[in-house]
C-alpha positions in Angstrom: 154.1 69.2 66.6 152.5 69.4 63.2 150.8 66.0 63.9 149.4 67.5 67.0 148.1 70.4 65.1 146.5 68.3 62.5 144.6 66.4 65.1 143.6 69.5 66.8 142.3 71.1 63.6 140.3 68.0 62.8 138.7 67.8 66.2 137.9 71.6 66.0 136.3 71.5 62.5 134.4 68.4 63.4 132.8 70.1 66.5 132.1 73.6 65.1 130.2 72.2 62.3 127.7 70.3 64.4 124.1 71.8 65.2 124.9 71.4 68.9 127.7 74.0 68.6 125.7 76.5 66.7 122.8 76.1 69.1 125.0 76.8 72.1 126.7 79.6 70.3 123.4 81.4 69.9 121.1 80.1 72.7 123.5 80.6 75.7 123.6 84.5 75.2 119.9 84.4 74.7 119.3 82.5 77.8 121.6 84.9 79.8 119.6 87.9 78.4 116.2 86.2 79.6 117.7 85.6 83.0 118.3 89.5 83.2 115.2 90.7 81.3 112.4 88.3 82.4 112.5 89.4 86.2 112.1 93.0 85.1 109.0 92.1 82.8 107.6 89.9 85.6 107.8 93.0 88.0 105.9 95.1 85.5 103.2 92.4 84.7 99.9 92.7 86.6 99.2 89.6 88.8 96.0 88.5 90.4 94.9 90.6 93.4 95.3 88.8 96.7 92.3 88.8 99.2 93.1 90.3 102.5 90.8 90.8 105.5 91.4 93.6 108.1 90.2 92.7 111.4 90.4 96.0 113.3 89.8 95.7 117.1 90.6 99.6 117.5 87.8 100.9 115.2 90.3 103.7 113.9 92.8 101.8 111.8 90.6 100.0 109.3 90.1 102.9 106.9 93.8 104.2 106.7 95.0 100.6 106.5 92.8 99.9 103.6 93.6 103.1 101.8 97.4 102.3 102.1 97.0 98.7 101.0 94.8 99.6 97.9 97.2 102.3 96.9 100.0 99.8 96.7 97.9 97.6 94.4 97.9 93.8 94.2 95.6 93.3 97.1 91.8 93.1 97.4 90.9 94.4 100.8 87.8 93.5 103.0 87.1 95.5 106.2 85.2 94.1 109.1 82.8 97.1 110.1 81.0 98.0 113.3 77.7 96.6 111.9 79.4 93.4 110.9 79.2 90.8 113.8 83.0 89.9 112.9 83.9 93.2 114.4 82.4 92.2 117.8 83.8 88.7 117.8 87.1 89.7 116.4 88.8 89.3 119.8 87.4 85.9 120.0 90.1 83.4 119.6 87.7 80.8 117.8 87.1 83.5 115.1 90.8 84.3 114.6 91.4 80.5 114.4 88.6 80.3 111.7 90.3 83.0 109.7 93.7 81.3 110.1 92.2 78.2 108.6 90.8 80.0 105.7 94.3 81.7 105.1 95.8 78.1 105.3 93.4 76.7 102.8 94.1 79.6 100.4 90.7 81.3 100.6 92.5 84.4 102.1 95.9 85.7 101.4 96.4 87.3 104.7 94.7 88.7 107.9 95.6 92.0 109.3 94.9 91.9 113.1 95.4 95.2 115.1 96.0 95.4 118.8 93.1 96.9 120.7 95.5 98.7 123.0 95.9 101.3 120.3 92.2 102.2 120.7 92.6 102.8 124.3 95.7 105.1 123.7 97.5 102.8 125.9 101.3 102.2 125.8 102.2 98.7 124.3 104.2 96.5 126.9 107.9 95.7 126.0 107.7 92.9 123.3 103.9 93.4 122.5 102.9 93.7 119.0 101.0 96.7 117.6 99.5 94.4 114.9 100.0 91.2 113.1 99.9 90.2 109.5 98.9 86.4 109.3 99.2 84.7 106.0 100.3 81.4 104.3 103.1 81.6 101.7 102.6 79.5 98.6 104.9 80.8 96.1 108.1 82.8 95.8 106.1 85.8 95.0 104.4 85.5 98.4 107.8 85.7 100.0 108.0 89.3 98.7 104.4 90.4 99.0 104.0 89.2 102.8 106.8 91.5 104.0 105.6 94.4 101.7 102.2 94.1 103.2 103.7 94.0 106.7 105.6 97.2 106.0 102.5 98.9 104.9 100.7 98.0 107.9 103.7 99.1 110.0 103.6 102.6 108.5 100.0 103.1 109.3 100.4 101.9 112.9 103.5 104.0 113.4 101.5 107.0 112.3 98.8 106.2 114.8 101.3 105.7 117.7 103.0 109.0 116.6 99.6 110.8 116.9 99.1 109.3 120.4 102.3 110.6 121.4 102.0 114.1 120.1 104.5 113.5 117.3 103.9 115.4 113.9 103.8 113.5 110.6 106.6 115.7 109.4 108.9 114.5 112.1 108.1 111.0 111.5 108.8 111.3 107.8 112.2 112.9 108.7 113.0 110.0 111.0 112.1 107.5 108.2 114.6 109.2 105.8 117.9 107.6 105.5 120.5 109.4 107.6 123.5 108.0 105.7 124.3 107.7 102.0 126.8 105.2 100.8 129.3 106.8 98.2 131.3 104.1 96.4 134.8 105.0 95.2 137.1 103.3 92.7 140.8 102.1 93.4 142.0 105.8 92.7 139.6 107.1 95.3 137.3 108.8 92.8 133.7 108.6 93.1 132.4 105.9 90.9 129.5 103.4 90.2 129.2 100.4 92.6 130.6 97.0 91.0 127.8 94.6 90.0 127.4 91.8 92.5 126.4 89.6 89.7 129.7 89.8 87.6 131.7 87.3 89.8 129.1 84.8 89.5 128.6 85.4 85.9 132.3 84.7 85.3 132.1 81.6 87.3 129.2 80.2 85.4 130.8 81.1 82.0 134.1 79.2 83.2 131.9 76.3 84.5 130.1 75.9 81.2 133.3 76.4 79.1 135.5 74.1 81.2 133.4 71.5 82.8 130.6 71.4 80.3 132.7 71.2 77.3 135.4 69.0 78.5 132.9 66.3 79.2 132.7 66.0 75.4 136.0 64.3 75.6 134.8 61.5 77.8 132.1 60.4 75.4 134.3 61.0 72.2 137.2 59.0 73.7 134.9 56.1 74.6 133.2 56.0 71.2 136.6 56.1 69.3 137.9 53.4 71.7 134.9 51.0 71.2 135.2 51.6 67.4 138.9 50.6 67.5 139.8 53.9 65.8 142.9 54.3 68.1 144.4 51.1 66.9 144.6 52.8 63.4 145.7 56.2 64.6 148.5 55.1 67.0 150.2 53.5 64.0 151.2 57.0 62.9 151.1 59.2 66.0 152.2 58.6 69.5 149.6 58.3 72.4 150.8 61.6 73.8 150.4 63.4 70.4 146.9 62.0 70.0 145.8 62.9 73.4 147.2 66.3 73.2 145.8 67.1 69.8 142.2 66.1 70.9 142.4 68.2 74.1 143.7 71.3 72.1 141.0 70.8 69.5 138.2 70.8 72.0 139.8 73.6 74.0 139.7 75.7 70.8 135.9 74.9 70.5 135.4 76.3 74.1 137.6 79.2 73.4 135.5 80.2 70.3 132.2 79.8 72.4 133.7 81.9 75.3 135.1 84.5 73.1 131.8 85.1 71.2 129.8 85.0 74.5 132.2 87.6 76.0 132.1 89.8 73.0 128.4 89.8 73.0 128.4 90.7 76.8 130.7 93.6 76.1 128.5 94.8 73.3 125.4 94.5 75.3 127.0 96.4 78.3 128.1 99.2 75.9 124.7 99.6 74.3 123.1 99.5 77.9 125.3 102.3 79.0 127.4 100.1 81.4 130.6 99.9 79.4 132.7 100.3 82.6 131.1 97.2 84.0 133.4 94.8 82.3 137.1 95.7 81.3 139.3 94.3 78.5 141.6 93.1 81.2 139.1 91.1 82.9 138.1 89.4 79.6 141.9 88.7 79.0 142.3 87.2 82.4 139.1 85.2 81.8 140.5 83.6 78.5 143.9 82.9 80.3 142.2 81.0 83.3 140.0 79.3 80.7 142.8 77.9 78.6 144.9 76.6 81.7 141.9 75.4 83.5 140.4 73.5 80.5 143.8 71.8 79.7 144.0 70.5 83.4 140.4 69.4 83.7 140.3 67.9 80.1 143.4 65.9 80.8 141.4 64.2 83.7 138.3 63.6 81.3 140.5 62.0 78.7 142.2 59.8 81.2 138.8 58.6 82.6 137.5 57.9 79.0 140.5 55.9 78.1 140.5 53.8 81.3 136.8 52.7 80.8 134.9 50.7 78.3 131.4 51.8 78.8 129.7 55.3 79.6 128.4 53.8 82.9 131.8 52.8 84.0 133.1 56.3 83.1 130.2 58.0 85.1 131.0 55.9 88.2 134.7 57.1 87.9 133.6 60.6 87.2 131.3 60.9 90.1 134.1 62.3 92.6 135.6 64.5 90.0 132.3 66.0 89.2 131.6 66.8 92.8 135.1 68.4 93.2 134.5 70.6 90.2 131.1 71.7 91.5 132.6 72.9 94.7 133.7 76.5 93.4 130.1 77.4 92.8 129.3 77.1 96.6 132.7 78.3 97.7 132.2 81.6 95.8 129.5 82.7 98.3 132.2 82.3 101.0 135.1 83.8 99.1 133.1 86.9 98.0 132.3 87.8 101.7 136.0 88.7 101.9 137.8 88.5 98.6 141.0 89.2 99.9 140.7 87.3 103.2 143.0 84.4 104.2 140.4 81.8 103.3 139.8 83.3 100.0 143.4 83.5 99.1 144.0 79.8 100.2 141.0 78.5 98.2 142.0 80.3 95.1 145.4 78.7 95.1 144.1 75.1 95.1 144.5 74.3 91.4 141.1 72.8 90.5 139.5 75.8 92.1 141.9 78.5 90.8 140.2 79.4 87.5 136.7 79.9 88.9 137.8 81.6 92.3 140.5 83.7 91.1 138.2 85.3 88.3 135.5 85.8 90.9 138.0 87.8 93.1 139.2 89.7 90.0 135.8 90.8 89.3 135.3 91.8 93.0 136.2 95.0 94.8 138.9 95.2 96.0 140.8 93.2 93.4 143.4 90.6 94.7 147.0 92.0 95.2 148.8 92.4 91.7 151.4 89.6 92.6 148.6 86.9 93.2 147.3 87.0 89.6 150.7 86.1 87.9 151.4 83.7 90.8 148.1 81.9 90.3 148.5 81.7 86.6 152.0 80.1 87.1 150.8 77.5 89.6 147.8 76.7 87.3 150.3 76.3 84.4 152.4 73.9 86.4 149.5 72.0 87.6 148.3 71.6 84.0 151.7 70.3 82.8 151.7 67.7 85.5 148.0 66.7 84.9 148.7 66.3 81.2 151.8 64.2 81.7 150.0 61.8 84.1 146.9 61.8 81.9 149.2 60.7 79.0 150.4 57.8 80.9 146.9 56.6 81.7 145.9 57.2 78.0 148.8 55.3 76.6 147.9 52.1 78.4 144.1 52.5 78.8 143.2 53.3 75.2 144.2 49.9 74.1 142.8 47.9 77.0 139.6 46.1 76.5 137.3 43.8 78.6 137.4 44.2 82.5 137.7 47.7 83.7 140.9 48.6 85.5 140.8 48.9 89.3 142.1 52.1 91.0 145.1 50.3 92.0 146.0 49.5 88.4 145.3 53.1 87.3 147.5 54.3 90.0 150.3 51.9 88.7 149.8 53.3 85.2 150.1 56.9 86.6 153.5 56.0 88.0 154.9 54.4 84.9 157.8 56.3 83.4 157.5 57.8 80.0 
């Protein structure tokens, strides 16, 4: 056991002294902070005003529409007046098509086209629009501005319809007010703050970076030491199993250090931001437990791949299906979090390669999984890790001393079945 510890310590010290480790230690929390802060700064920043043309066929909506849009800011409004020939030709389809072309070419952001039925105080037919906002979306910002502009036009048109029907503005405002208020409660039934929807995804990304990102270091380091014939010297004093286990434990400690610092920084930031209840110490403890077991299992596969190959290209070909499998939890999380304690979520979170990611996502959700499922998933993950390390040791024992032609999948399967 002391030899395993010596190898692990050597791997740990070598990696934590590198610039890449220090950069990852500092830049990752900064990057996460920017992800949260930059959108807020962008919302507060002033952007270029978008040109909007109001084509009013009613003669009564242009002024209130323009006033409402200008109050909101971010738009440069142009109105077609009675003296302007556009007003008379507005109903002409050719003119509307011309304006559509301008919007499509980027000369206009949007056209607000009202329905002439409103001028005549006529009731709109079923399915008939009171107004239209015609525009061309060219950026993600447009995807938010377009509906916002349509909502403003909708407010003004509704006020016009209310006037026609003799409904007072105060009644309209009362109808627009929310009739129901959602009050979240905690597991004790006490009123509390709603759980952050970002937290489950944050845990998944932390685990993905810590497990998948860092364990891939083992593929390149195993290939490098194999090509330099380092293992031939090391295996004269330690067994293949001890060497592989020491390497995995050392790199696991590197990832554990990163995750511990990142989690500590997150707890400090949430406490300073007045959201100390957002993440609990229990959740951080479970995060570390799932990380260690998940890393040991995945890292065993990485070492096995690295030992069986001779070049990075060979390893990449063998890693392709494994990488695709490990990326699945990111996409499955969207399905799982819709019903964290549903049958599908429970089954998926008990599939060993997905367990660390999906169980932590469920732990960070409301309601949390039943109490028995957490130790059960950890026990299943521990057994799966033990099996993975035993199988990987068999592949490592043979593959690390094999050079030349890369082994076929049939050969690797034969190595896996070899008795210790």
